[in-house]
Structure formats: C-alpha cells, structure tokens
N, C-alpha and C positions, 0 to 999 in steps of 0.2 A: 818771829821774836824768840828764838831759842838760843840756849847755850850762853857762853861767856866769851869775852874777847881775849885773845892771846897775841903775843908779839910776833914780829917777823921771824924770830928765831924758832918759832913753832913750839916753844915751851908753853905749857898750859898754866895760865894764871887765872884762877877763879877770883873775880873782882871783889874787893872789899871782904875777903874771906874772914879775916880776924874780927872785923866789926860785926859781921852777920852772926858768927858763932857766939860772940859775946852777947848779942841780943836774944838769940833763940835758946841759949843755955842747954845744949844737948847733954851736958854732964849730969843732968837730973833725970835723964831717960825719957822715954815716950816715943811716939811715932811722928815722923816728919815727912812732909810731901815736898819733893824737889820737882817743881812743875816744868823746869827746863833743864833736863839732865845733861844734855850736851856731851861734854867729855868727862863728866862725873865728878868735878872738883868739889862741889858742896856735899854731894852724897858720900864720897869717900871720907871726908873730914868728919861728918856727923857719925858715921859708922865706926870711927876710931874710938868713940865713947861707948862704954858698955851699957847694956839695957836700952839701946836705941834701935829703932827700926826705920827704914826708909822706903817710901813708895815713890818711885821716880817715873816721870812722864816725859815723853818727847815725841813730837810729830815726825821727826826725821828718823827713818828706819835705820840709818847708819849708826845712830847712837846706840842701837841695840847690841852692836858688836862689843862696845866697851861695857855695856851693862851686863852682858853674858859673863865677862871676866870677873866682874864684881860679884855676880851671883854665885860663882864658884867659891869665892872666898867667904861670903856671908849668906849661905844658903837659906837660913831660917829668918834672916833679918832684912833681906832686900828683895824688892819686887820691882820689875820694870814693865811699863805699859806704853805701847806705841799708839798714843792717842793725843789729841789736842788738849791743852790744859783747860779749855772752856768746857770740856766734857768731864772734868774731875768729879762732878756730882753724880756721875754714873757708876763710880766705884762704890762697892758695898762697904761703907765705913760707919754704919750706924752705931756700932758698939766699940769703935776704935778710938783710942785716946790720942787725937791729933793735937800735938803740942806746938807745931810750927809749920807754916807753908811759905815757901820761898819761890819767887819768880825772878829770873835773871833774863832781861829782854835783849841782851846783846847777841852777837854772832861769833862763832868760832873761826879761827884762822882756816881750819880745814873746810868749813862750809864756803867761805869766801873764795878760797883757791880751787874749789872743786869745779872744773869746767862744765860738768853736767848740770850743775845748779845755776850757772850763769848769773851769779850775784854781782860780779865785778865788772866795771866798765873797761878793765884791762883785758878781759877775756875776749875770745873770738867765737864766732859761730852763733847758734840760736840763742835768742833771749828766752830764759826759762824763769828763774827766781822762785821756783816751787820748793818749799822746804819739807814737803810731805803732806799727804792727805789733802791735796789740792784738787780743784775742779778745772782750772785753766792756768795758762802761763802768761808771762809778760809779753811773749810774742803774740798771743791771742789778743791781748789788750791793745797793743800798739797797732796791730794790723786790722782790727775789727771795730773798735770803739769810735764814736764820732768825735769831731773836733772839740766840741764844748765839753764832752765827758773827759777827754784827755787833758784839756786845760784845767779843769777842776781837780783832777787827780794830782797834777803837778803843783798846782797852787796850794791846795789845802794839805796834802800829805808831804810835800817837799818844800813848801814856802818858796817856790821858784818864781822870781819876779818876771821872768821872760816866758812864763807858761803859755801865754796866748800865741806868741810867735813860734815857739817850739811845736805846739800842737798843730798850728796851721801848716808848718813845713813838713811835719810827719804825714799829714793828709796828702800833700802834693807829691811827696816822694813815694809813698806806698801805692799810688796810682800807676807808677812805673815799675817799681820793684818791691818785693817783699823785704821788710826791714829786719836786719839782724843786729847783733850787739854793736859791731863796728859801724854799721850804717846809722844807728841811732846816735852814737857818740858824734859822728860827723855832722848830723843834723843839728844837734845841740850846739856844737862849736860854731856852726854857721849862723845860728839863731841868736846867740848871745851878743848883745850890744856892748856890754861891759865885761871885760875879761877879769877873772880872779886868779892870780898867779899862786895864791896860797892854797886854794881848794880847787880840785878838778871841776871843770865846767859841768860834767855829767853827774856829779855827786847827788844833787838834790832830786833830779829826775829819777835816778836809779833808786834812791831811797823811797820816793813816792810810789814807784812801780812795785817795789818789794812789799811795802805796806799794803798796797791794793791787792796784789796777787795772793798774799797770805792772810788777808782780812785781819790784819794785826790790831785794828782798833776794836772791832767787835769781839775778837778773841780775848783781848785784854779786859774789856768791860765784863763779858760774861765769865771770864776766868776769875776775876775779882769777886763777882757776885756769888759764884758757886764755891769759891774758897771760904768765904765768910760762913756759908751754910754748914760746911763740914768741920770747921775749926771748933775746938772746945773752949770753954770758959778758961781764961788765963792764957790761951794760946796766942802765938805771934803770927801776924801776917806781914810779910816783908816783900818789897819789890825794888829791884835795881833797874833803873831806866837809863837810856842813853841819848834820847833826844827830847825836845821840849814838849811835843804833843803827848808822848807817853807820860811824861812827868806831870803834865797838866791834868790828865785823866786820873792818875793815881792820887795826886794831891787833892783834887776835888772829892774823890770818893772817900778818902780817909777823913778829910775835914768835915764833910757833910754828915757822916755817920758818927762823928765825935761831938756833934753839936745837936741842936734841937730841930734839925731839918728833915731827917728821915727817921721814921718811927718803926720800931719792932712791932710785929703783929702776930701774937700767938693765936688768938681767937677773940671773938667779941666779949668773951666772959673772963678773959685773963687780963690783969693789969699790964699795960704797955710800958716798955722801958723807953725813956727819952734819949739816952745816950748809949750807943752800942759799943763804942771803942774808947779805950784810953789812948789818946794821942800824946805820947811822951814828949816829943819835941817836934815843933812845927817845921824847922829847917831840916833839909835832908843831910844825911851823912855822906861825905865825899872822900875820895881817896887821899891818902897822905902824899907828901912830896916824894917820899921814898918809894911808894907803890907806883906812882906815875913815872918815876925814873926807870923802874924795872919794866913797866908795861905802859908805854905812852898812850895807847888808845883808851886806857881806863880813866883818863882825865875828864871825860864827859859823863862818867857814871854818877848817879845819885841814888842813894838808898833811903827809902822811907818805910816806916813800919808802924803798926798799931797793935794793941793788945785787946783781945775780945773780953768785954766786961762780964757778959752773962751768956748762958746757953740759950740760943734761939735758932730757929730755922727760917721761918718766913719773916720777911722784913720788906719795908718799902724803901726804894731809892729812886731818885730822879736822874740817875746818871745817864740812862739811855736817852732821855729827853734832852739833857744838857749837851750831849754830843751826837744828836740825831743827824745833823748835817753830814758828819763824817761817815756814819753808818749808811746813809742814803747813797753816798758816793761809792762805798764798797759794794753796794747792791747793783751797781752797773754790771758787775761780773755775772749776775744771774742770767744774762742773755747770751753769754759767751759759750 
C-alpha cells in the first residue's frame, strides 16, 4: 500500500494534493510524517513551506533514490526511513511536534510497471508482488497454500465471486507445473463463468494476492494505531484509500474513536477522555472532475481525516477484533 497513482504518461500526480495541503495546513509550520513517500509528491509540497520538516517512510527501497535527491535540497528538514509504516512508533518522536500524518495507499506507475515486482497481470515471468521488507512472494502463496486458503484470500481480499473455482483449478495446475504470472492469468480466464469486458478477469485475484503478500490489512490497522500515538493535540491524521476494504477500515477507526466506543486510557488515576478525535466531515473527500480528467486512476480515491482532540498515548480500540477475520487470513503466510 505505498505511493500514489500516476497516469500512463508517467507524469507524477499526487492524488488530492490540493485538498490534503488545505487540511494539514503546512503554512503554519511543524513536522509532518509522509507514511508512503513513493515518488515524493506530498513531501515535496510540504517542504515548499518554510518552518516545515518531513519524516518520510516507505517499505520500497527504490523510493530511497528519490528521497536522496530531496535530502540534498532540504538537508536539515527532511529524513527518509526505509521501514513499514506500521513501525512508525519505533521512531524517536517523543519531543517532536507532529502536526500531520498522511497515508496514501495507492501504487505508483513505476511500481506497477516494474517487472521485478510482478504486480501487473500484463507482466511475464515469476509472480512476486513484494513491495519491500517481505517474507514471501505471490509465487510462494499460489504454489504452496491449500485450496481453502487460496479461496478465502481471493474472496475476502478481492471480492472474487469465482474464488472457489479459481482456487480449485490452481491446485490442479500446480500439480503439473509451477505457476507463473502468465499461467495464473490463464487459469483465471478458464475459471471465470461470466466475462467482464470492462475489467480484466485477473484484476480481483491480483489485488487479493498483493494485499496478502504485503499484509496490507494488518499494516494499515497497526499503522493507524501507531500514528495516533505519535500525533500531537490538534494534529491531523489523513488517509487516501483506493478500494472498499481499505476505506471500510479507515472509516470504522475514525468513527469509533470520534464517538463513545473507544476510550483513552492514561492510567487508573487520570480522568479518561470519551472522544479522542474531531471528525470534521463524515463523507470522504474525492477528486474533482478536473483531477480525474488529468489522472483517471484517481477516480477511486477517497480521503478521510480526523483531528486529534487531546494528547494521549495509550488508548483502547476494537479495530483488531472488528477485522480479525482478515488478519487471520493474512496469517496464512506465517507458514510460507
């Protein structure tokens, strides 16, 4: 879940950039965390404002090359860390004034087109889909997990209606040959009863595998939890999502901590706060028609944000329990 979407022209378009800058207000200064640095669109714009600092994170080591160029220009104001954003609580930020934390859960054109990453169903060769700091690949999953496990990955992470038949045919085919990208696409085509001429047959399965390989659900959940811990009072936490499962997680997390469902817990001797966030608007911000015309893939983007009401570190949330089913499916990878 790194970086942002760019068009086929390979021009970099940070999605909803104007709207995000308006919400986080870097003109007032402070330190901001760009949790999905990618090609650096958000970080560059924030650093255009004086008295700002950016801590950028990305699990993809390739992003470090772009980050190095930005570091040359903003030596004292920019830091890059090649870590997963779920680990941002490991940064030493106790006395840092964190005014905004941004997640952009899309993918860049360069990532999708990189044959080594194997994210695209139009690619050839090995199934990979590792975005960095991974323990296993899509090839491992397809060739080693059992039929029921594959079915659940395709069904719950890709909303694939033919998940059962695709999983069954994968098991049959891999008994004869190791499955690569081209082979998987062929299996999916043969398994689909109903053809969709608007969307490629392999889209949902490839999305599901990408989510599984990169543990995107647990990464997002723990990324959100740890972001809340390091954000300061009055700071903004914002997330750009691109598919319904991501958006459902973010929406639930923001809403539950903006109502009387999850309680801040300093200690047994300190008064507890009932509401941790200000949820300014319930509906997400979406791209304008003008932005979509320039960058069509941005049409599925949704931006949600909250403002932290008070300083707190420890707090209770039931988000893990709410989405435990998805985390359990991700845990199939522990045996690979």
